[in-house]
N, C-alpha and C positions, 0 to 999 in steps of 0.2 A: 961107813962114809961112801961105801961103792953102790949100796941100793940107791943113798941119796941123789948120787949122782946121774945114775940112770935113771931117775924119775924124770931129774931138769931137763937130760938130752931127749928124754922121749918126749915131753912134753912142748918141748923147742919143736922139735919137728911136727909133732900133729897142729901145731898153732900154724905153722908154714904153710902144712899141706890145704887146711882149713882155707886160710885167706890166698891161695892160688886157686880156687877152685871157681867162683864168679871172674876173677881176671880170665880163664880159661875159657869159659862161657861167652866173656864179653868180645873176645876176640872173630867169633864166627859170626859177629852185625857187620852186614857192612851197607852205610847208609850211600844212597844215590847221590851221585854228583851231579852240580846244574840246577838244584829245586832249590826255590827261596819262596818262603810264607813271611807275609808281614800282616801285625795287626790294622785294622781300620785307620787307627791315628797314624799309623807308620804312612801309609798311604796316602794322607791326606799332608801330613808334614811335609815328605818328598815331592808332593805337587804332581803323583804321576798323572803322564798322559799318556796317549795312545794313539798310532796309526796304522790303519790296515795295508797291508800287505796285498799289492795289486801290482799288476802289467800298466805302465804308464809310458809318457813320451818322455823319453830321454835327452836330455839339452848337452850339445857341445860347447863350452864357454870359454873366451878370453877374459882375463883377468885385467881391470885398469882401475885408476882412482881419476879424481876430478873435482868438480865445483859445481855450484849452482848458480845462474845469473839472471838476469832479466831478460826478459825478449825487447830489443832494441827497438820495434814500432809500438809496445807498450807504453812506454817510457813519455809523458808530458812533464812541462816544465810551465807553473806557471811565474808571469810577470805582468808588470804595470804599464799602460799604453802612455801613461801621462806622469809627472816629477809629481812630488808630493813626499806623505810623510806617514807612516804607519799608524790609525787611529785605533784599530781591532783587527786580532787575530784568532779565529773561531777554531781553529785546529793544531795538531801538536805532531811530529813524528811518530806514527804508528796507526793514526786514526784512520778510520774508513771514511769514504764520502763517495757521493753519487754526483753522475754528470748534473751540474747547475745548481748545486750546492752553494752560497756565499760562504767564502772560506776568509778572506781578508777585505777591511775597507782601508782604504788610501784615501787623505785628505788634499786635494789637489792643490796647489802655490796658484792656480788663477785666480784673478781676484772675487770678491763677492764675500757678501755678509749674508749668512755665514759661509766659508770658501766650499764650494762642492765638493761633493764626497763620492767616491767611485768605488761600486760594487765589485771585488775579484771572486770569479766563480770559476767551479770544479770544470775542467775542458773534458775530463772523463769517468767513470767509476773509476775505485781505483785505492791503492794506500800511499799516504804520506810518508814516503823514504824516506825524506831529507826535507828538513828547516833551515831556511838561510835568512832569516829577519827577526826582529824584534820589537817590541811595541813603541811606539813613537821615533824609530829611527827613520831618516830621509832615504827616499827611493829614487832610481832612474830607473828610466824605460828598459835600459840595456839589461838591470840586475835583476838573477834568478831567484823567485821567492819560493816556491815549493817545488820541490820532485815528486810528481804523482805517478806510480807506477800499478799498472793492473798484473796482479800477481794468480789470475786464474789458469795461466799455463806459463812456464818457465824454460827455460834451456838447464840440460845438465852437459858439463862438456868433459868429455872422456879423454885423457891423454892416450893415444892407443900406440904399442909399439909400431912402428915404420911395417917390418915385416908380417904384420899381422893384419894390415890395411886391407890386401888382396880378399881377405877371406870378408869383411862386411861392405855392406852397400846400403844406401837410402833403403829404408824400409827395416832394416833390421832391427829386431825386437832387444833390448837390455832390463836386465834386474837390477835395479839402482837400489842399492843399502844407504841411507843416511843416519851415522851414528850418532848426529845431534837430536834426533827424533828416538832416540833409542831402537837403532837398528833398524825401524820401520823400511820395508820393502815396497818400492813403487815399482812400476815398468813403462819405459820411455822406447818410442821409436827415430833411428837414425833421420835426421833431417839432412845435413850434409857436413860435409869435413872442413876445418878451416881453411882460410887461403894458402897458409905458411904451414910449414914443419917444426919444429923444436931443434937444430941444428945440434945443439950440445945434447938435450937429452935423448933423442933418435925417435922422436914420439911425434902426432901429430893429433889436434885436438877434433875431436868427433862429437857433433853438436848432436842430443838426444831431445825431442821434443815431448815435454811430462805434463801432463797437466797436473794443476792442482788447486782444484776445488775448495778445499778445504782453506786455503791461503797458510797452510804450517808452514810448507818449503819458503824458504826465504833465500834471498843470494847470498852468494857468499858461502855458503854451507858445504863442508867435506861431504866427496860422495865417493862410493867403492861400485864398480860395475862387474858385470856379469853376461858380456856381449854370446848373445846366442850365434854361434858359425852355422850349427846344423843340428839335426834332430831326428835318433833313432825309434821307431817304433816298439810297442809290445814289450818294454825291458822292465826287469823287479828291479825295482829301487825302493830303497830306505831312506829315510832321511839321515844325514850326517851325524848329529846328534845321537842317533842310535845306537852306533858302534861304539862300542868299546872294545879295552885290549891294546896291544900292541899290532904293528905290521904283519909281523908271521902268527899272531895268532888273535883274529878279530871274533868277536863275538856279540851275540843279542840279547836282549831278554825280552822271552815272548812272555803274553799273557796265558794263563793256564787254561785250558778249555772247559776244563769240570771244578777246579777249586778257585773260590773265590780268594783275591787279595793274595794269588799265589801265582808265580813267574817261574820259567825254565831258563836256563841260560843255555844258549845255541851255539855252536863254532860256526863261522859261516867263512865263504871264500867270497872274494870281492873283485869286480870289475873295475870297469871305468868309473869316474866321479867328475861332479864338476862342485859349485859353489854351494846345493842345498843338498845333493842327493849322491848316494853311493851304488852303483848297481851290484846286486846280489846273485852270485853264480851258482851258487849250491848252499842247501843250510836251511831255505825255507820253501814254505809253499804259498800261494794264492788266500788267502784268507786268514791266515794268521796276522795279530795285532802283535805289534813291535810297541817297544818303551821308547820315547823320545823324550820328552822333557822327563827328569827323575832317573834317569837310566844310570848317569855318571856314578849319582849316591848310593844305588842299588848295587854297584860294581864294590862296595865297600860297607853295606849293609849286612849284617850277621844274619837279620830275621827276627823268627822267632822261636826258631830252637825247635822246631815242629817238621819232622823227615816225611818223604813225601809218602813213606807207607801208612803213616799214621795218621794225613791228611788227607788220603784218599780212601782211609777204612773209614774215617768221619763221614767221609763226604758221599760214597754209596753203602756203606751200611754192612760191609763184609770185609774178609779179609783180603790181602795183597803182598805179595813179596816186597822185597827191601826195592826193586828196581822199578815199584810201580805196577807191574803186569797181576791179570788176574791170578790168584793161587787156584789151584787145579784140585779137584777131591782127591787126589792121593798126596797132595802136598797137606793138606787141611788134616787127612788122617795120620799121616807123618807125626806131623805138630803135635795131634793128641796124643798120640802114645806117649812123645817126648816129654810130655806136661804131666802123663801120669806115671807116678812114682811105683803103685803098684801091680801095673804093666810089666809085665817080665819080656815081653817081645820087644819093648820099643828100646832103640838102638842108641847107642853110645859111643861117642868117639874113643879112639883107643889113649887120649889124654886124660879123660874123665874117667874111665875104666883103671887107667895105671893109678890114678891119686885115690881112688875108692879103694884100692885093694893096700896102697902103700898106707891109707889112713887106718884101715882094718887091723893090719898087722902091727903098728904102732898101737893101736887101743888094746890088744893083747897085752903087748911087752909094758905097757903101763899098768895093766892088771896083775900081770905077775911081778913085777917087782913093788907094787904096792902091798901084795899079800908075805912076797919075801921079807920087805920091810917092818910089815906089822908080827911075822913070826919071831924076828930078831928081837924086836921090843920085848916080845913077851918073855923069850929065854932069859934077856939081861936083867928084867923085874922079876924073874921065879929066882936066879943067882943069887941077887941082893937080900931076898927074904930067906934063902936057905943061910946065906952066911950070916944074917942077923939073929 
């Protein structure tokens, strides 16, 4: 029984030693942090976009909300000079008209056979903002038939806190965001303030002149303002969407200089911020390309599993260290010695040497116990034969 037990123990210890060898070797690999490589399909699916890091004019801004309204001087009303009945309507709300276009025909109440018909023409270029008529209904000279507005320029009114009014003046610029148009940004210029403040809200209306040649901006649309109060020159800044992480640990993803579809996650120190940009005090250099659109998705992406060393080896055609640095001649020689099992000069770690010695002793023990077990079996067989 003793030889069998000893053999079992030896085999168990040998198996444990052999299993622990690759684990010990694996702990010596330290993959670099902050490196991420994606397949081309991943770049496309995430919609990755970049912006070049460079010094720019950095604007200090005040945030406000408001709405779009028409310019009063650009609003015209169409009416009839005589009483009568609507016999033809050629336009509807939302239609564009040119000055002089016939829009409505009115049959006069004056006697005649047939009765006189008056054509009502557009007083200006513009958009039919509202219609107050229906075919066949009677009209009087004081009745408003159509509202026609020229929307090639509109006003955007911001509700500015009273304590911020001293920081802005006529001519001040503002970046105006319109949520109804998908967050489209347009620029406006302060024309003047409203004649009175909102006492309950503690604000006063600031009217900005906004060009609108496309006519996409319509009266009543909600707006968000970033009103520029001052500008700093030569400030390193990146778009707000490029920043990831929390307030204490801000990071950006930078396009790798050598490896295609690869990025480096870099910690940065930030300064001032406005509605669009954040000042970078430390961590980036001019010429870096930071990921803007898609940076949030990158923070959750596991990439392709390619390490920085593997990517650089493939890109440059020679070996690198795990941290991405060039492997020196001495490091390459040492690696070759470690990879050559017949080279007695190859250095081994103490853990590997200890495991190798333990494995050798266990092998000897296993052989000895096997021989003793074989001898014992032969003796048993010999005694049985003698007894017979």
